[in-house]
Wavefront OBJ file of the C-alpha trace (Angstrom):
o trace
v 59.907 -36.828 -17.759
v 58.763 -33.326 -17.736
v 56.310 -32.499 -15.036
v 52.910 -31.157 -16.684
v 53.029 -27.460 -16.931
v 50.458 -24.619 -16.902
v 47.898 -27.108 -15.582
v 44.340 -25.734 -15.198
v 44.519 -25.264 -11.311
v 43.484 -28.669 -10.198
v 41.612 -29.398 -6.787
v 38.914 -27.021 -7.899
v 36.013 -29.134 -6.143
v 38.246 -29.703 -3.219
v 38.090 -27.926 0.088
v 41.781 -27.746 1.153
v 43.521 -24.617 1.604
v 45.018 -22.846 -1.159
v 48.385 -20.875 -1.460
v 50.090 -19.090 -4.148
v 53.845 -18.821 -4.355
v 55.481 -16.266 -6.294
v 58.840 -17.203 -7.632
v 59.875 -20.572 -9.183
v 63.617 -20.663 -8.043
v 64.856 -22.648 -5.316
v 63.197 -20.745 -2.098
v 59.761 -20.703 -4.005
v 59.797 -24.412 -5.082
v 60.830 -25.318 -1.509
v 58.366 -23.356 0.167
v 55.702 -24.693 -2.264
v 56.736 -28.170 -1.302
v 56.327 -27.109 2.314
v 53.060 -25.905 1.955
v 51.873 -28.878 0.064
v 53.248 -31.245 2.850
v 50.962 -28.937 5.179
v 48.015 -29.764 3.415
v 47.644 -26.944 0.947
v 46.899 -27.053 -2.832
v 49.697 -24.814 -4.226
v 50.187 -22.522 -7.428
v 53.668 -21.503 -8.158
v 53.649 -18.356 -10.374
v 57.262 -17.928 -12.503
v 58.201 -15.023 -14.709
v 60.662 -17.308 -16.925
v 59.831 -20.370 -19.050
v 61.596 -22.915 -16.991
v 63.896 -25.396 -18.740
v 63.417 -28.804 -19.016
v 67.198 -29.854 -18.016
v 69.658 -28.372 -16.135
v 69.948 -25.228 -18.381
v 70.474 -21.558 -17.795
v 67.404 -19.190 -17.695
v 66.964 -15.575 -17.897
v 65.916 -14.794 -14.227
v 68.947 -16.627 -12.635
v 72.409 -14.716 -14.128
v 73.815 -15.545 -10.977
v 73.793 -19.427 -11.791
v 77.183 -19.096 -13.671
v 79.078 -18.376 -10.479
v 80.162 -20.865 -7.726
v 77.544 -22.164 -5.739
v 77.330 -24.897 -2.812
v 74.858 -25.927 -0.631
v 76.172 -26.092 2.923
v 75.162 -29.325 4.927
v 72.510 -27.359 7.311
v 70.724 -26.452 4.082
v 71.239 -30.111 2.487
v 69.743 -31.749 5.659
v 66.704 -29.065 5.260
v 66.439 -30.082 1.682
v 66.508 -33.842 2.270
v 63.805 -33.316 4.909
v 61.437 -31.464 2.217
v 62.192 -33.511 -0.604
v 63.317 -36.917 0.344
v 65.614 -38.466 -2.107
v 66.999 -35.103 -3.505
v 70.739 -35.703 -2.269
v 70.661 -39.301 -3.677
v 69.463 -37.506 -7.167
v 72.373 -34.858 -6.863
v 74.879 -37.479 -6.066
v 73.624 -39.677 -8.857
v 74.016 -36.767 -11.201
v 77.737 -36.572 -10.186
v 77.618 -34.072 -7.180
v 80.338 -34.726 -4.720
v 79.857 -34.759 -0.966
v 82.572 -32.891 0.476
v 83.687 -32.908 3.889
v 84.560 -29.818 6.044
v 87.266 -28.846 6.536
v 88.793 -31.991 5.252
v 88.779 -31.284 1.556
v 88.883 -27.863 1.582
v 92.302 -25.978 0.921
v 91.610 -22.327 2.197
v 93.466 -19.209 2.925
v 92.008 -17.104 5.859
v 93.177 -13.507 6.715
v 95.144 -15.232 9.462
v 96.759 -18.046 7.575
v 96.138 -21.486 6.008
v 93.600 -23.706 7.559
v 94.566 -27.120 8.621
v 92.445 -30.025 7.212
v 90.664 -31.080 10.161
v 88.834 -34.285 10.503
v 85.022 -34.007 9.137
v 82.507 -31.800 10.949
v 80.134 -30.500 8.320
v 79.877 -31.000 4.744
v 78.808 -29.269 1.454
v 77.509 -30.357 -1.813
v 79.079 -28.254 -4.625
v 77.030 -28.294 -7.728
v 76.103 -25.905 -10.382
v 73.054 -23.988 -9.852
v 71.355 -25.220 -12.937
v 71.843 -28.749 -12.181
v 70.534 -28.130 -8.449
v 67.494 -26.144 -9.645
v 66.657 -28.829 -12.193
v 66.658 -31.757 -9.408
v 64.702 -29.684 -7.073
v 62.299 -28.552 -9.919
v 61.473 -32.104 -10.846
v 60.644 -33.443 -7.534
v 58.439 -30.398 -6.442
v 56.545 -30.474 -9.646
v 56.024 -34.178 -9.361
v 53.724 -33.508 -6.411
v 50.383 -33.585 -7.779
v 49.161 -30.789 -5.292
v 51.337 -28.171 -6.867
v 50.554 -26.469 -10.327
v 52.866 -24.088 -12.174
v 52.137 -20.984 -14.196
v 54.817 -19.935 -16.282
v 55.723 -16.646 -18.044
v 53.627 -14.704 -15.734
v 54.448 -12.063 -12.943
v 52.863 -10.446 -10.114
v 51.775 -6.961 -10.183
v 50.353 -6.506 -6.784
v 48.380 -7.946 -3.813
v 44.501 -7.879 -3.183
v 43.105 -7.353 0.300
v 43.898 -4.849 2.968
v 46.629 -4.126 5.492
v 44.744 -6.515 7.769
v 44.637 -9.598 5.294
v 45.909 -10.374 1.895
v 43.263 -12.211 -0.057
v 45.237 -13.047 -3.317
v 47.582 -11.629 -5.934
v 47.306 -10.045 -9.308
v 48.966 -11.482 -12.208
v 49.924 -10.508 -15.643
v 50.915 -13.279 -18.417
v 53.223 -12.821 -21.114
v 50.335 -11.742 -23.349
v 49.649 -9.042 -21.114
v 46.420 -10.870 -19.924
v 45.598 -10.132 -16.134
v 43.665 -12.196 -13.513
v 43.502 -12.581 -9.712
v 44.403 -15.742 -7.787
v 42.718 -15.801 -4.558
v 44.307 -17.799 -1.768
v 44.455 -18.494 1.857
v 48.157 -17.779 1.629
v 50.366 -15.643 -0.682
v 54.312 -16.376 -0.457
v 56.695 -13.942 -2.032
v 59.619 -15.710 -3.211
v 60.693 -13.244 -5.871
v 64.048 -12.720 -4.826
v 66.091 -9.445 -4.820
v 63.827 -7.668 -7.156
v 60.703 -8.230 -4.857
v 58.297 -5.491 -4.530
v 56.945 -6.743 -1.195
v 58.030 -3.687 0.910
v 56.158 -1.294 -1.402
v 53.001 -3.670 -1.570
v 52.548 -3.540 2.098
v 52.964 0.405 2.433
v 50.505 0.281 -0.592
v 48.313 -1.422 1.659
v 48.632 1.350 4.338
v 51.216 -0.295 6.644
v 54.150 1.336 7.962
v 57.549 1.039 6.072
v 59.519 -1.920 6.638
v 62.811 -1.739 8.578
v 65.761 -2.292 6.027
v 69.520 -2.358 6.321
v 71.822 -2.955 3.361
v 75.706 -3.580 3.677
v 77.595 -3.384 0.409
v 81.053 -4.443 0.286
v 81.058 -3.149 -3.673
v 82.546 -6.502 -4.561
v 82.402 -7.710 -8.224
v 82.416 -11.062 -9.333
v 83.896 -13.108 -12.434
v 83.565 -16.686 -12.962
v 84.579 -19.234 -15.750
v 84.072 -22.853 -15.905
v 86.871 -25.277 -16.872
v 87.531 -28.858 -17.540
v 89.812 -30.184 -14.627
v 92.941 -31.955 -15.637
v 92.019 -35.768 -15.889
v 93.980 -36.854 -12.722
v 91.981 -34.143 -10.714
v 88.537 -35.028 -11.757
v 87.911 -36.925 -8.676
v 88.110 -36.051 -5.060
v 90.091 -32.838 -5.839
v 89.549 -30.445 -2.814
v 87.836 -26.854 -2.860
v 90.277 -24.094 -2.843
v 89.365 -20.703 -1.488
v 91.446 -17.790 -1.112
v 89.564 -15.325 1.077
v 89.950 -11.580 0.987
v 91.538 -9.554 3.742
v 90.216 -6.228 3.581
v 91.233 -5.053 6.892
v 94.857 -6.611 7.113
v 96.422 -6.721 3.707
v 93.968 -4.150 2.615
v 92.720 -6.091 -0.529
v 89.346 -7.331 -1.277
v 90.393 -9.561 -3.726
v 89.682 -13.335 -3.545
v 88.799 -16.390 -5.647
v 87.197 -20.207 -5.205
v 87.929 -22.933 -7.291
v 84.898 -25.467 -6.762
v 84.976 -28.965 -8.310
v 81.309 -29.652 -9.556
v 79.832 -32.454 -11.500
v 81.169 -33.822 -15.069
v 84.859 -33.378 -14.165
v 84.682 -29.603 -14.094
v 85.898 -26.795 -12.129
v 83.976 -23.439 -11.657
v 86.521 -20.671 -10.804
v 84.961 -17.369 -9.203
v 87.179 -14.385 -8.613
v 86.259 -11.177 -6.950
v 87.500 -7.796 -6.057
v 86.215 -4.244 -5.194
v 84.743 -1.950 -7.754
v 88.021 -0.481 -9.380
v 89.971 -3.137 -8.524
v 87.597 -5.722 -10.206
v 88.423 -9.092 -11.721
v 88.624 -8.708 -15.519
v 85.783 -9.617 -17.780
v 88.182 -11.001 -20.460
v 89.267 -14.560 -20.892
v 93.015 -13.511 -21.526
v 93.223 -11.600 -18.204
v 91.375 -13.935 -15.952
v 94.179 -16.265 -15.331
v 96.674 -13.713 -14.847
v 94.576 -12.281 -12.097
v 93.910 -15.640 -10.255
v 97.758 -15.731 -10.412
v 98.833 -12.534 -9.732
v 96.226 -10.677 -8.339
v 95.261 -12.608 -5.258
v 96.932 -13.060 -1.923
v 98.346 -16.351 -3.090
v 98.810 -17.768 -6.506
v 97.403 -21.213 -6.122
v 94.383 -20.912 -8.058
v 96.050 -19.508 -11.121
v 98.665 -22.044 -10.655
v 96.159 -24.805 -10.737
v 94.552 -23.394 -13.875
v 97.804 -23.482 -15.486
v 98.634 -26.945 -14.606
v 96.184 -28.352 -17.645
v 92.942 -26.815 -16.806
v 90.673 -26.349 -20.055
v 88.523 -23.413 -20.319
v 85.043 -24.395 -21.276
v 83.142 -20.702 -21.494
v 83.629 -17.184 -21.432
v 83.791 -14.954 -18.203
v 80.692 -14.190 -16.599
v 80.572 -11.062 -14.436
v 77.871 -9.849 -11.761
v 77.960 -6.614 -9.747
v 74.929 -7.522 -7.508
v 76.328 -8.560 -4.116
v 75.155 -6.300 -1.659
v 73.800 -7.739 1.817
v 70.193 -6.672 1.763
v 67.650 -7.333 4.676
v 64.172 -6.331 5.122
v 63.130 -6.961 8.841
v 59.601 -8.077 8.122
v 59.423 -9.959 11.645
v 59.824 -6.448 13.367
v 56.780 -4.847 12.010
v 54.176 -3.271 14.542
v 51.382 -5.348 12.513
v 51.339 -7.931 9.923
v 48.729 -8.505 7.441
v 46.958 -12.413 7.738
v 47.823 -14.547 4.708
v 51.086 -13.112 3.710
v 54.722 -14.385 4.172
v 58.036 -13.239 2.613
v 61.046 -15.992 2.099
v 64.247 -16.176 0.348
v 66.136 -13.275 -0.961
v 62.964 -11.162 -0.713
v 63.632 -11.206 2.954
v 67.664 -11.423 3.073
v 69.854 -11.276 0.155
v 73.252 -12.180 0.971
v 76.772 -11.604 -0.748
v 77.238 -14.945 -2.515
v 80.930 -15.305 -1.534
v 79.709 -16.785 1.830
v 77.552 -19.488 -0.045
v 74.548 -19.308 2.294
v 71.702 -18.218 -0.016
v 70.426 -21.829 -0.838
v 70.825 -23.017 2.624
v 68.997 -20.393 3.906
v 66.221 -20.667 1.701
v 65.711 -24.257 2.400
v 65.569 -23.791 6.264
v 63.148 -20.959 5.715
v 61.004 -23.440 3.783
v 61.377 -25.898 6.587
v 60.549 -23.465 9.248
v 57.242 -22.350 7.293
v 56.143 -25.886 7.042
v 56.678 -26.230 10.714
v 54.492 -23.385 11.596
v 51.763 -24.663 8.966
v 51.607 -28.037 10.423
v 51.461 -26.906 13.873
v 48.895 -24.090 13.303
v 46.914 -25.057 10.224
v 46.967 -22.768 7.004
v 43.859 -20.642 7.874
v 44.492 -20.082 11.401
v 44.749 -16.603 12.553
v 48.180 -15.332 13.478
v 49.898 -18.043 11.282
v 51.412 -15.582 8.630
v 53.202 -13.482 11.603
v 54.552 -16.654 13.181
v 55.956 -17.910 9.995
v 57.194 -14.491 9.299
v 59.017 -14.391 12.613
v 60.167 -18.033 12.281
v 61.884 -17.037 8.749
v 63.750 -14.085 10.288
v 65.020 -16.591 12.822
v 66.553 -18.672 10.100
v 68.465 -15.904 8.319
v 69.823 -14.231 11.455
v 72.958 -16.474 11.815
v 73.827 -16.163 7.897
v 73.386 -12.531 7.872
v 75.358 -11.760 11.049
v 78.299 -13.920 9.232
v 78.097 -11.884 6.082
v 77.748 -8.273 7.580
v 80.312 -8.949 10.138
v 82.794 -9.205 7.488
v 81.397 -6.946 4.746
v 80.365 -4.156 6.821
v 84.325 -3.052 7.233
v 85.088 -2.651 3.559
v 85.188 1.082 2.912
v 81.760 2.745 2.032
v 79.722 -0.440 2.827
v 77.290 1.694 4.661
v 76.646 5.398 5.264
v 77.125 5.419 8.793
v 80.131 2.698 9.018
v 80.431 -0.255 11.513
v 77.995 0.093 14.439
v 79.305 -0.923 17.931
v 77.815 -4.331 17.884
v 79.421 -5.215 14.587
v 82.889 -3.885 15.887
v 82.461 -6.245 18.897
v 81.096 -9.209 17.076
v 84.088 -8.927 14.491
v 86.726 -8.732 16.961
v 85.361 -11.844 18.918
v 85.168 -13.789 15.215
v 88.321 -12.797 14.241
v 89.893 -14.155 17.493
v 87.779 -17.308 16.995
v 89.164 -17.725 13.253
v 92.510 -17.118 14.197
v 92.139 -19.770 17.214
v 90.654 -22.189 14.519
v 94.101 -22.239 12.624
v 95.470 -24.448 15.282
v 92.748 -25.753 17.376
v 90.640 -28.628 15.810
v 87.643 -28.387 18.126
v 87.194 -24.581 17.558
v 87.710 -25.025 14.017
v 84.992 -27.900 13.610
v 82.461 -25.643 15.896
v 83.067 -22.550 13.514
v 82.785 -24.737 10.463
v 79.376 -26.286 11.964
v 77.780 -22.568 12.295
v 79.041 -21.583 8.757
v 77.429 -24.648 7.274
v 74.250 -23.530 9.365
v 74.410 -26.952 11.294
v 74.106 -25.146 14.543
v 73.241 -21.553 15.776
v 75.870 -18.641 16.446
v 75.226 -18.983 20.045
v 77.150 -22.179 20.115
v 80.170 -19.705 19.692
v 79.463 -18.088 22.940
v 79.767 -21.303 25.252
v 82.242 -20.660 28.021
v 84.551 -23.439 26.923
v 84.893 -21.675 23.376
v 85.341 -18.234 25.200
v 88.348 -19.583 26.756
v 89.773 -21.200 23.981
v 89.448 -18.014 21.834
v 91.343 -15.955 24.660
v 94.274 -18.519 24.734
v 94.442 -18.849 21.002
v 95.635 -21.398 18.708
v 97.424 -24.453 19.809
v 99.377 -25.115 16.584
v 101.775 -22.971 14.696
v 100.335 -21.224 11.259
v 101.101 -23.407 8.228
v 103.754 -22.023 6.075
v 102.104 -23.300 2.655
v 98.886 -24.525 1.199
v 98.083 -28.128 2.809
v 97.855 -29.942 -0.514
v 98.784 -33.298 -0.523
v 101.505 -34.765 -2.699
v 98.977 -36.758 -4.732
v 96.929 -33.671 -5.306
v 99.662 -31.535 -6.247
v 100.550 -34.263 -9.143
v 97.017 -34.710 -10.185
v 96.771 -31.138 -10.825
v 100.262 -30.831 -12.754
v 101.853 -28.939 -9.883
l 1 2 3 4 5 6 7 8 9 10 11 12 13 14 15 16 17 18 19 20 21 22 23 24 25 26 27 28 29 30 31 32 33 34 35 36 37 38 39 40 41 42 43 44 45 46 47 48 49 50 51 52 53 54 55 56 57 58 59 60 61 62 63 64 65 66 67 68 69 70 71 72 73 74 75 76 77 78 79 80 81 82 83 84 85 86 87 88 89 90 91 92 93 94 95 96 97 98 99 100 101 102 103 104 105 106 107 108 109 110 111 112 113 114 115 116 117 118 119 120 121 122 123 124 125 126 127 128 129 130 131 132 133 134 135 136 137 138 139 140 141 142 143 144 145 146 147 148 149 150 151 152 153 154 155 156 157 158 159 160 161 162 163 164 165 166 167 168 169 170 171 172 173 174 175 176 177 178 179 180 181 182 183 184 185 186 187 188 189 190 191 192 193 194 195 196 197 198 199 200 201 202 203 204 205 206 207 208 209 210 211 212 213 214 215 216 217 218 219 220 221 222 223 224 225 226 227 228 229 230 231 232 233 234 235 236 237 238 239 240 241 242 243 244 245 246 247 248 249 250 251 252 253 254 255 256 257 258 259 260 261 262 263 264 265 266 267 268 269 270 271 272 273 274 275 276 277 278 279 280 281 282 283 284 285 286 287 288 289 290 291 292 293 294 295 296 297 298 299 300 301 302 303 304 305 306 307 308 309 310 311 312 313 314 315 316 317 318 319 320 321 322 323 324 325 326 327 328 329 330 331 332 333 334 335 336 337 338 339 340 341 342 343 344 345 346 347 348 349 350 351 352 353 354 355 356 357 358 359 360 361 362 363 364 365 366 367 368 369 370 371 372 373 374 375 376 377 378 379 380 381 382 383 384 385 386 387 388 389 390 391 392 393 394 395 396 397 398 399 400 401 402 403 404 405 406 407 408 409 410 411 412 413 414 415 416 417 418 419 420 421 422 423 424 425 426 427 428 429 430 431 432 433 434 435 436 437 438 439 440 441 442 443 444 445 446 447 448 449 450 451 452 453 454 455 456 457 458 459 460 461 462 463 464 465 466 467 468 469 470 471 472 473 474 475
């Protein structure tokens, strides 16, 4: 059943704290739930008209590309919305054990398929958003205002008091709130709003690999519609010199979503006719192209995006921070989608906000600053993983890799090489990638020793597909 929309703001006679969340995508909805769980009445303001089912919407064009929810984010999602994973599984989403059900080519060779450590939930973004949206908006403490966008904050540099919004009919009004949350994504204007309130400029860093993505949905061969592994051909910009790569992701309803990527000037084709050729002949290994040629049926046209830069605003480092404002999601840290961390970071950030609100109380002085610092901590590992790889693409930054970038990349590269033939290190790297553990786990003395020693087994010569998997895919 569709949750009620555009409700007259409920709770008007109540004295509970109020919050306004800008943005009705994953980060905004989960943060709304987090605030409601902390005792607030919440209004979500969304620019789009949100669909009734798992359907596309204008403000989420990246939904057509590969998405997965790493287990660190899945656990946060379930804590915020008990039953969410069960709803996704009931809708056909698989639970994929890592690295057991992944066939991946790293810059150092094929990964072995080790015993399960972390896991992922591969789903179309439209389905995942629909499930989350239904659960969140069923909460009677949360109201939704659709087809409206924020035009600015009210208040001062010391304290935000609300937000001005403009509806689709150009009518404007002000929503007052004890807390305003900006979850408007890459297009966020939070940094400009802050300077408009008289605060200093926000420290910002951008690392743009220049990757372009092209994706196409397929119907998997009938025999390969259940239990087929994720296939990932990683780029190797420093070794082979190519930024080309691709992912074949089995999702619900017996479908595969295939995303190919390459640098601008060497980008994947937007034409259906050239898409499979690029997958077969343009990557470091032809496996994805061979799988598509084994009986997979195209289900749509090719979708292309060029918005892949890593961009972070270090709000948590601001010398002063206004009361009653928190920024979350891509508005804080937008990541290259190739690493699949955006949704997991959004869920973990919402959980961090909930914990601060529960501990401090929504109207407590200094809550917004503490919550913003907590959000900054949740994005750190994903940011370091993404930037540690992307900063080495030519022209990714004006100044090139920093000394810290080079040291971290050298050590992570050593770990990845070791993971080719060391199950303990492979599982640990997977746990950090899945945001199950912090990056500090990679600096434990025993891990450093293992990295120095290198892999314990030789490199695999071919993709580790089983005979049954090959047959089911028509290879």
